TIDREN-243180 format. One line per 10 residues: number of its first residue (from 1); their letters; for each residue x, y, z of C-alpha. Coordinates in nm, 3 decimals, m for minus. Layout:
NUM> A> X:Y:Z  ...;
END
This chain:
1> XXXXXXXXXX> 4.093:6.605:2.684  4.285:6.958:2.655  4.658:6.884:2.600  4.757:7.208:2.828  4.662:6.991:3.150  4.956:6.772:3.023  5.231:6.976:3.152  5.375:7.042:3.492  5.527:6.748:3.729  5.337:6.385:3.771;
11> XXXXXXXXXX> 5.472:6.115:4.050  5.484:5.713:3.886  5.328:5.737:4.243  5.492:5.448:4.461  5.235:5.155:4.510  5.217:5.058:4.931  5.251:4.684:4.983  5.152:4.548:5.284  5.374:4.284:5.503  5.170:3.998:5.329;
21> XXXXXXXXXX> 5.267:4.164:4.943  4.924:4.256:4.861  4.843:4.614:4.749  4.752:4.875:5.057  4.466:5.080:4.882  4.450:5.285:5.217  4.789:5.386:5.201  4.782:5.410:4.827  4.508:5.656:4.854  4.650:5.868:5.102;
31> XXXXXXXXXX> 4.957:5.894:4.937  4.825:5.997:4.610  4.597:6.289:4.820  4.917:6.418:4.954  5.084:6.438:4.591  4.815:6.624:4.494  4.852:6.898:4.786  5.207:6.887:4.691  5.108:7.021:4.277  5.217:6.675:4.161;
41> XXXXXXXXXX> 4.983:6.513:3.888  4.962:6.103:3.911  5.111:5.895:3.681  4.984:5.572:3.824  5.114:5.256:3.721  5.454:5.372:3.625  5.803:5.186:3.618  5.808:5.345:3.973  5.524:5.232:4.075  5.659:4.850:4.029;
51> XXXXXXXXXX> 5.365:4.844:3.772  5.502:4.559:3.604  5.503:4.352:3.931  5.144:4.397:3.943  4.835:4.219:3.759  4.586:4.375:3.509  4.312:4.319:3.769  4.518:4.554:4.049  4.581:4.794:3.859  4.192:4.821:3.729;
61> XXXXXXXXXX> 4.094:4.784:4.094  4.324:5.055:4.213  4.221:5.287:3.925  3.883:5.229:4.023  3.988:5.270:4.407  4.119:5.678:4.316  3.798:5.718:4.134  3.537:5.608:4.350  3.750:5.800:4.598  3.705:6.145:4.423;
71> XXXXXXXXXX> 4.030:6.126:4.258  4.013:6.359:3.992  4.066:6.151:3.623  4.207:6.516:3.483  4.508:6.477:3.737  4.577:6.051:3.612  4.821:5.987:3.360  4.829:5.538:3.366  5.075:5.368:3.280  4.869:5.134:3.048;
81> XXXXXXXXXX> 5.181:4.902:2.876  5.176:4.556:2.885  5.370:4.231:2.725  5.015:4.096:2.614  4.866:4.352:2.346  4.508:4.257:2.508  4.540:4.322:2.839  4.770:4.674:2.702  4.374:4.718:2.545  4.171:4.635:2.849;
91> XXXXXXXXXX> 4.454:4.889:3.050  4.380:5.113:2.800  4.020:5.146:2.772  3.992:5.168:3.171  4.219:5.446:3.147  4.011:5.630:2.898  3.660:5.545:3.012  3.785:5.717:3.326  3.858:6.057:3.165  4.245:6.054:3.224;
101> XXXXXXXXXX> 4.409:6.331:3.091  4.604:6.035:2.930  4.833:5.707:2.962  5.193:5.701:2.941  5.231:5.393:2.737  5.597:5.181:2.636  5.666:4.984:2.331  5.623:4.606:2.392  5.892:4.519:2.566  5.959:4.134:2.577;
111> XXXXXXXXXX> 6.125:4.085:2.231  6.436:4.252:2.152  6.563:4.400:1.853  6.225:4.389:1.720  6.159:4.631:1.340  6.018:4.946:1.373  5.756:4.857:1.186  5.671:4.552:1.475  5.667:4.854:1.752  5.451:5.069:1.553;
121> XXXXXXXXXX> 5.202:4.761:1.484  5.166:4.748:1.832  5.119:5.099:1.903  4.822:5.135:1.621  4.653:4.804:1.726  4.609:4.940:2.045  4.467:5.270:1.926  4.268:5.130:1.663  4.148:4.930:1.894  3.997:5.162:2.174;
131> XXXXXXXXXX> 3.906:5.368:1.876  3.788:5.638:2.086  3.911:6.001:1.989  3.949:6.133:2.340  4.241:5.852:2.424  4.569:6.074:2.456  4.897:5.878:2.456  5.225:5.957:2.564  5.471:5.758:2.444  5.733:5.646:2.692;
141> XXXXXXXXXX> 6.098:5.617:2.570  6.312:5.379:2.860  6.539:5.196:2.652  6.775:5.090:2.978  6.467:4.888:3.107  6.278:4.810:2.774  6.547:4.725:2.561  6.307:4.912:2.256  6.413:5.255:2.198  6.120:5.518:2.084;
151> XXXXXXXXXX> 6.337:5.655:1.790  6.239:5.983:1.597  6.154:5.803:1.263  5.906:5.592:1.501  5.766:5.882:1.662  5.711:6.079:1.282  5.497:5.751:1.198  5.299:5.756:1.467  5.211:6.138:1.512  5.173:6.155:1.145;
161> XXXXXXXXXX> 4.943:5.894:1.130  4.761:5.982:1.515  4.857:6.319:1.503  4.533:6.386:1.773  4.606:6.082:1.988  4.974:6.086:2.044  5.031:6.404:2.203  5.373:6.315:2.372  5.644:6.153:2.479  5.859:6.111:2.847;
171> XXXXXXXXXX> 6.191:6.089:2.798  6.349:5.822:3.052  6.716:5.809:2.851  6.878:6.013:3.095  6.968:6.180:2.784  6.974:6.535:2.744  7.050:6.565:2.387  6.792:6.307:2.302  6.509:6.524:2.487  6.632:6.790:2.313;
181> XXXXXXXXXX> 6.634:6.652:1.969  6.273:6.498:2.039  6.167:6.895:2.116  6.312:7.019:1.801  6.231:6.737:1.577  5.805:6.744:1.687  5.750:7.084:1.860  5.337:7.004:1.909  5.450:6.738:2.164  5.417:6.724:2.518;
191> XXXXXXXXXX> 5.807:6.605:2.610  5.829:6.544:2.965  6.163:6.480:3.129  6.187:6.207:3.362  6.488:6.362:3.565  6.425:6.692:3.741  6.810:6.734:3.708  6.718:6.776:3.325  6.421:6.987:3.391  6.514:7.354:3.369;
201> XXXXXXXXXX> 6.688:7.276:3.027  6.426:7.056:2.903  6.190:7.381:3.023  6.361:7.606:2.820  6.366:7.418:2.506  6.037:7.389:2.503  5.870:7.149:2.757  5.593:7.020:2.942  5.698:6.946:3.254  5.898:6.648:3.434;
211> XXXXXXXXXX> 5.756:6.303:3.534  5.999:6.196:3.745  6.068:5.910:4.036  6.153:6.213:4.324  5.821:6.369:4.285  5.733:6.126:4.469  5.928:6.219:4.734  5.990:6.611:4.702  5.726:6.714:4.488  5.652:7.054:4.574;
221> XXXXXXXXXX> 6.067:7.157:4.541  6.031:7.009:4.187  5.696:7.180:4.075  5.853:7.510:4.213  6.127:7.475:3.977  5.895:7.357:3.661  5.717:7.663:3.719  5.948:7.956:3.753  6.208:7.766:3.489  6.204:8.159:3.337;
231> XXXXXXXXXX> 6.292:8.376:3.636  6.590:8.499:3.739  6.618:8.234:4.079  6.596:7.909:3.801  6.946:7.804:3.821  6.949:7.832:4.238  6.630:7.585:4.222  6.765:7.319:4.062  7.067:7.329:4.214  6.846:7.228:4.553;
241> XXXXXXXXXX> 6.714:6.940:4.337  6.962:6.790:4.205  7.187:6.635:4.507  6.841:6.478:4.629  6.834:6.351:4.280  7.171:6.237:4.328  7.098:6.068:4.683  6.849:5.854:4.528  6.963:5.781:4.177  7.265:5.648:4.346;
251> XXXXXXXXXX> 7.101:5.372:4.519  6.838:5.124:4.400  6.563:5.365:4.341  6.255:5.212:4.371  6.377:5.060:4.745  6.528:5.370:4.907  6.220:5.602:4.730  5.983:5.361:4.969  6.207:5.358:5.250  6.219:5.741:5.312;
261> XXXXXXXXXX> 5.861:5.763:5.216  5.789:5.488:5.502  6.000:5.633:5.739  5.886:6.028:5.722  5.537:5.895:5.653  5.568:5.715:5.983  5.399:5.382:5.821  5.690:5.083:5.846  5.516:4.856:5.560  5.558:5.101:5.296;
271> XXXXXXXXXX> 5.872:5.025:5.245  5.778:4.680:5.107  5.880:4.572:4.760  5.748:4.315:4.582  6.050:4.060:4.467  6.236:4.012:4.284  6.299:4.356:4.425  6.452:4.394:4.702  6.349:4.581:5.057  6.630:4.804:5.218;
281> XXXXXXXXXX> 6.780:4.660:5.583  6.807:4.890:5.884  7.120:4.977:5.851  7.127:5.070:5.445  6.748:5.254:5.529  6.939:5.460:5.825  7.274:5.549:5.571  7.005:5.656:5.368  6.800:5.880:5.626  7.171:5.989:5.677;
291> XXXXXXXXXX> 7.255:6.134:5.363  6.908:6.274:5.307  6.915:6.517:5.622  7.281:6.624:5.582  7.094:6.830:5.204  6.823:6.950:5.453  6.521:6.641:5.289  6.212:6.641:5.418  5.840:6.555:5.318  5.631:6.799:5.461;
301> XXXXXXXXX> 5.319:6.674:5.580  5.294:6.359:5.534  5.409:6.167:5.887  5.025:6.027:6.012  4.871:6.084:5.633  4.900:5.702:5.545  4.766:5.530:5.770  4.457:5.777:5.786  4.100:5.630:5.700;
END
């Protein structure tokens, strides 16, 4: 897959659940179509997808459903990491066989204080077991969740060993200087920030785009900045994004994103989260929507889409 396709805005797609906590595949498909129509690629099975609350079989079934429904594989960047190495291999192989643009891969995230050798071996084992030149890996740095950082020396080792496979990184550290250090040291990589509040600076320094939680709810506006970062109005586009981002990131983010989508998409069950996450109550949801209304937030074209056949 040409690495130039690995650019722009990707949403770690929210996973809708029914009241019984089973996956609502129809709503998931409709939501993915809405995201694509708003110029967001689909980083399914990311953190905000509640991926680590999904079984391997559930992820495979959702991936198959998207492909069977005509979603272009070239717009998919599935998350394929798992605590168990064989599970990660199964998920990664399925993504490669589907023709996905790339996979987004966390480091092994249960054991903490592991050595760089151990983290390198984990990535290397998956890559070697897949053994397919079409595999493209985006490393996923989110140490505040994984507890296992993707360091510059580790990136260097992986890129040196697998230069045609390890092609990029998503930096969810929230630290701009870390993103810029990766861009300086590895200009050949496709580097994505995880917060659109850092998008303009990321793009100015050679970044590839943004894989953002808020791309689920604000995709067109984020895409506008991503495509116009070098234009005179870029600063104003960034300032439009920041208040919306702040509203979501200062609340339990997954529940907040799902509540906004449920309300503006007229699909109440979309607000459901799997334990241990907790769904917003009515008052919490009302407060969120009031805050969003105050900054003029909307999700155009979503209402009614999520419940269509």
